C-alpha positions as CSV (number, residue, x, y, z in Angstrom):
1,M,0.2,-0.1,-0.6
2,I,1.6,3.2,-0.9
3,I,0.6,5.6,2.4
4,E,3.5,8.2,0.3
5,Y,4.0,9.4,-2.9
6,H,6.6,12.2,-3.7
7,R,7.6,14.1,-7.1
8,P,11.1,15.4,-6.8
9,Q,12.8,17.7,-9.1
10,T,16.7,15.8,-9.2
11,L,18.5,13.1,-8.8
12,D,19.9,14.8,-6.1
13,E,16.3,15.5,-4.5
14,A,15.0,11.7,-5.4
15,L,18.2,10.1,-3.9
16,S,18.1,11.5,-0.6
17,L,14.5,10.4,-0.2
18,L,15.4,6.5,-1.1
19,A,18.5,6.3,1.9
20,R,15.4,7.9,3.9
21,S,15.5,5.2,7.5
22,G,11.9,4.6,9.2
23,L,9.6,3.8,6.2
24,K,10.4,1.6,3.1
25,T,10.7,4.2,0.2
26,L,11.0,3.2,-3.4
27,P,10.7,4.1,-6.8
28,L,7.7,4.8,-9.3
29,G,8.8,4.2,-13.2
30,G,5.8,3.2,-14.9
31,G,4.3,1.3,-11.9
32,T,3.4,-2.3,-13.6
33,L,5.0,-3.7,-9.7
34,L,4.1,-1.0,-7.6
35,N,1.4,-0.2,-8.2
36,R,-0.5,-4.0,-7.3
37,P,-3.0,-4.0,-4.5
38,S,-0.2,-4.7,-1.3
39,D,-0.4,-5.4,2.3
40,E,3.3,-4.0,3.0
41,R,3.3,0.0,4.1
42,F,5.8,2.2,1.1
43,A,6.7,5.7,0.4
44,V,7.1,5.5,-3.9
45,V,9.6,8.4,-5.4
46,D,8.0,9.1,-9.3
47,L,11.0,9.9,-11.2
48,Q,9.3,11.3,-13.8
49,A,10.7,14.7,-13.6
50,L,14.9,13.4,-14.0
51,G,15.1,13.1,-17.3
52,L,16.2,9.2,-17.1
53,N,14.8,8.8,-20.7
54,A,16.9,9.7,-23.3
55,L,18.4,7.7,-25.7
56,E,22.4,7.9,-26.9
57,R,24.6,6.2,-29.0
58,R,27.8,5.8,-28.0
59,G,30.6,4.6,-30.5
60,N,29.7,1.6,-30.9
61,S,26.7,1.1,-27.6
62,L,24.3,2.4,-26.7
63,S,23.9,4.1,-23.5
64,L,19.7,4.3,-22.5
65,G,17.9,6.0,-19.5
66,A,16.4,3.4,-16.2
67,M,13.2,5.3,-17.6
68,V,13.3,4.4,-21.4
69,T,9.2,2.2,-22.0
70,L,10.3,-0.6,-22.6
71,Q,8.1,0.5,-26.3
72,A,10.1,3.4,-27.2
73,L,13.7,0.9,-27.6
74,L,11.6,-1.5,-29.9
75,E,10.8,2.0,-31.9
76,S,14.6,3.2,-31.6
77,P,16.7,3.5,-34.8
78,G,18.5,0.3,-36.2
79,L,17.4,-2.1,-32.9
80,H,18.1,-5.2,-33.2
81,P,15.4,-7.8,-34.5
82,A,16.9,-10.2,-31.8
83,L,16.4,-8.3,-28.9
84,D,13.1,-6.8,-31.2
85,A,12.0,-10.2,-30.5
86,A,12.6,-10.7,-27.5
87,I,11.0,-6.9,-26.6
88,R,7.6,-8.6,-28.0
89,H,7.7,-11.2,-25.7
90,E,8.2,-10.2,-23.3
91,A,5.5,-7.9,-22.6
92,S,2.0,-6.9,-24.3
93,Y,1.6,-3.3,-26.3
94,N,0.0,-1.6,-23.7
95,L,2.0,-2.4,-20.6
96,R,5.3,-1.5,-23.0
97,Q,4.2,1.0,-23.3
98,V,4.7,1.3,-19.2
99,A,6.9,-0.6,-18.4
100,T,11.3,0.9,-18.0
101,L,14.3,-0.9,-18.4
102,A,15.2,-0.2,-15.0
103,G,11.9,-2.2,-13.4
104,T,11.8,-4.8,-16.0
105,L,15.1,-5.5,-14.9
106,V,14.3,-5.2,-11.0
107,S,11.3,-7.7,-10.7
108,A,12.7,-10.0,-14.2
109,D,11.7,-13.6,-13.3
110,G,13.5,-16.4,-15.4
111,Y,11.3,-16.2,-17.4
112,S,11.8,-12.7,-18.0
113,P,13.2,-13.1,-22.3
114,F,14.4,-10.1,-22.1
115,A,16.3,-9.8,-18.8
116,T,17.7,-13.2,-20.5
117,A,18.7,-11.4,-23.9
118,L,20.4,-8.8,-21.7
119,L,22.2,-10.8,-20.4
120,A,23.8,-13.1,-22.9
121,M,25.0,-9.1,-24.6
122,D,26.1,-7.9,-21.3
123,A,24.3,-5.3,-20.3
124,S,25.6,-2.7,-17.7
125,L,23.9,-1.2,-15.2
126,E,24.8,2.7,-13.4
127,L,23.7,3.1,-10.2
128,K,24.4,5.8,-8.1
129,S,23.0,6.5,-3.7
130,A,22.6,10.2,-1.3
131,T,26.4,8.4,-0.3
132,T,27.9,6.8,-2.5
133,P,29.3,8.0,-6.2
134,A,28.3,6.0,-9.5
135,S,29.5,2.7,-10.1
136,R,28.9,0.5,-12.8
137,M,27.3,-3.2,-12.0
138,S,26.7,-5.8,-14.9
139,L,23.2,-7.1,-14.9
140,G,25.4,-10.4,-14.5
141,D,26.6,-9.9,-11.2
142,F,23.3,-7.1,-10.7
143,L,20.6,-10.4,-10.6
144,P,21.2,-12.4,-8.1
145,V,21.5,-9.5,-5.6
146,R,18.8,-7.3,-6.2
147,G,17.0,-8.3,-3.5
148,D,19.6,-6.5,-0.8
149,D,21.3,-4.3,-3.0
150,L,19.3,-1.2,-3.3
151,S,18.6,0.4,-0.4
152,G,18.8,3.5,-1.6
153,R,20.5,3.3,-4.8
154,L,18.5,3.6,-7.8
155,I,19.1,2.2,-11.3
156,T,19.7,5.6,-13.6
157,S,20.8,4.4,-17.2
158,M,21.9,0.5,-19.2
159,T,24.3,0.5,-21.4
160,L,24.2,-1.9,-24.9
161,P,26.3,-3.2,-26.3
162,L,25.5,-2.0,-30.6
163,N,29.0,-4.4,-32.2
164,V,27.5,-7.8,-31.3
165,S,24.9,-10.3,-33.2
166,L,22.9,-11.5,-31.9
167,A,19.9,-14.8,-31.6
168,Y,17.0,-15.2,-29.3
169,E,15.3,-18.3,-29.5
170,A,12.6,-19.5,-27.5
171,V,9.4,-22.5,-26.7
172,A,6.7,-21.8,-24.9
173,R,3.3,-23.3,-24.5
174,A,1.5,-20.5,-26.6
175,P,2.6,-17.9,-29.1
176,F,2.1,-15.1,-26.5
177,D,3.4,-16.9,-23.0
178,L,6.3,-16.8,-21.0
179,P,8.5,-19.3,-22.6
180,I,9.7,-22.9,-21.1
181,V,13.1,-22.0,-21.7
182,C,14.1,-19.3,-23.8
183,V,17.8,-19.0,-24.9
184,A,20.1,-15.6,-26.5
185,L,23.5,-16.0,-27.8
186,A,25.6,-12.6,-28.6
187,R,29.1,-12.7,-30.4
188,W,31.5,-10.2,-30.5
189,P,33.7,-10.0,-33.5
190,S,36.1,-10.9,-31.6
191,G,34.7,-14.3,-30.8
192,R,33.6,-14.1,-27.8
193,T,30.2,-16.0,-27.2
194,R,28.3,-15.7,-24.3
195,L,25.0,-17.7,-24.0
196,A,22.7,-17.4,-21.5
197,L,19.1,-19.5,-21.1
198,G,15.9,-18.2,-19.4
199,G,12.3,-19.8,-18.7
200,F,13.1,-20.8,-15.3
201,G,14.1,-20.1,-11.7
202,D,13.9,-16.8,-10.5
203,A,16.7,-15.3,-13.1
204,P,18.2,-15.9,-16.4
205,V,21.8,-18.1,-15.7
206,L,24.1,-17.9,-18.3
207,A,25.8,-20.4,-19.5
208,L,28.5,-19.5,-20.8
209,D,31.0,-17.0,-22.0
210,G,34.2,-17.7,-23.4
211,P,36.0,-16.7,-26.7
212,E,34.3,-18.6,-28.8
213,P,31.2,-21.0,-28.8
214,G,32.9,-24.2,-28.1
215,G,31.2,-27.4,-26.2
216,I,28.3,-25.2,-26.9
217,E,25.5,-28.0,-26.4
218,V,27.4,-29.2,-22.9
219,A,27.2,-25.4,-21.7
220,A,23.0,-25.2,-22.0
221,R,23.1,-28.3,-21.0
222,N,24.9,-28.1,-18.1
223,A,23.2,-25.2,-17.4
224,F,20.1,-26.9,-17.0
225,S,20.7,-29.9,-15.1
226,Q,18.2,-28.9,-12.3
227,A,15.8,-26.9,-13.9
228,G,12.9,-28.6,-13.4
229,D,9.6,-28.1,-11.9
230,E,5.1,-28.5,-12.6
231,W,5.6,-26.9,-16.1
232,A,8.9,-29.4,-17.3
233,S,11.2,-31.6,-16.7
234,A,14.9,-30.7,-16.1
235,E,16.1,-32.5,-19.5
236,Y,13.2,-32.0,-22.0
237,R,14.6,-28.6,-20.8
238,Q,17.9,-29.6,-21.2
239,D,17.6,-30.7,-24.8
240,V,15.3,-28.0,-26.1
241,A,18.3,-25.8,-24.1
242,A,20.9,-27.8,-26.2
243,T,19.0,-27.9,-29.3
244,L,18.1,-23.2,-29.1
245,A,21.6,-23.0,-28.2
246,Q,23.1,-24.4,-31.5
247,R,20.2,-22.8,-33.5
248,C,21.3,-19.9,-31.8
249,L,24.8,-20.3,-32.9
250,L,24.2,-21.0,-36.4
251,A,22.3,-18.0,-36.6
252,V,24.8,-15.9,-35.6
253,T,27.8,-17.5,-37.8
254,S,25.5,-18.3,-40.7
C-alpha cells in the first residue's frame, strides 16, 4: 500500500528520499509492479521529472536512461531483430508503453525474455546513491543481488553493446505465453560468445562466456541440469536448450 508519494525535481532530491530510514521508500517508474495491491506500507519516489528517458548512441554502445520504456526501445532505430523479438515476447503492447527498463529488470524472474537477451549481451547498469559515487555493475552481477543491494540506490542508466550479433529463440505453450525455455546468444567480432538461458527460476542464467563457442550444447545442458518444475522436466529443458543454442549459433555465424 502506497502511503506517501513524492515527485522530486532533481536526482539529488530523489536519492535523498530513497536513502531515508524508517519508512521503506521505493522508486516509481512505470508503476506496473508497485501499483499492484499489497498489504505492505511504503513510500514511492516518482522519477518522471528527472530526465532519465534518453537514448543515445555512443560509438559501439547504446546508452539508455532507466525510465526508457520497452516500447520506446522497441521503436528506436537500428534495434537488433533478435532484441526486438525478446521485447515483444516480454510484454504486450499496452504494458510495453509503461514498463521501464529498470523496473523490468528489477522485477524480472527467470522467465523474462528481455532479461535473458540483455544477459547474453553483457548489458551494464549505472547505479547512484546519496552517499556513494556512481558505480557500474554488469547485469549478470546485478540479477542475483537485486533484493538486498538496492536499498537507497537507484538505477539511472543501462548500456548495451551495438557491435554484437544476437540471436533469440524460445519455446512456449502458446505464442504469447512466457517461455518454458528461451535462449539468447551474443557473439562479438572477436569471437567472444555469451549464451544465456531463461524459462526457469528466479533469474536467467549465463551458460557460456568464452572466446569461442565450443561446447555450447554441453554448456546449455549443464546450466539446466536442475531446471525441473511443474511446467517441464529438467531433461526436457536440457534437450530444448541445447537445440535452441545450436540454432542461435548457426544464426550468428552463417
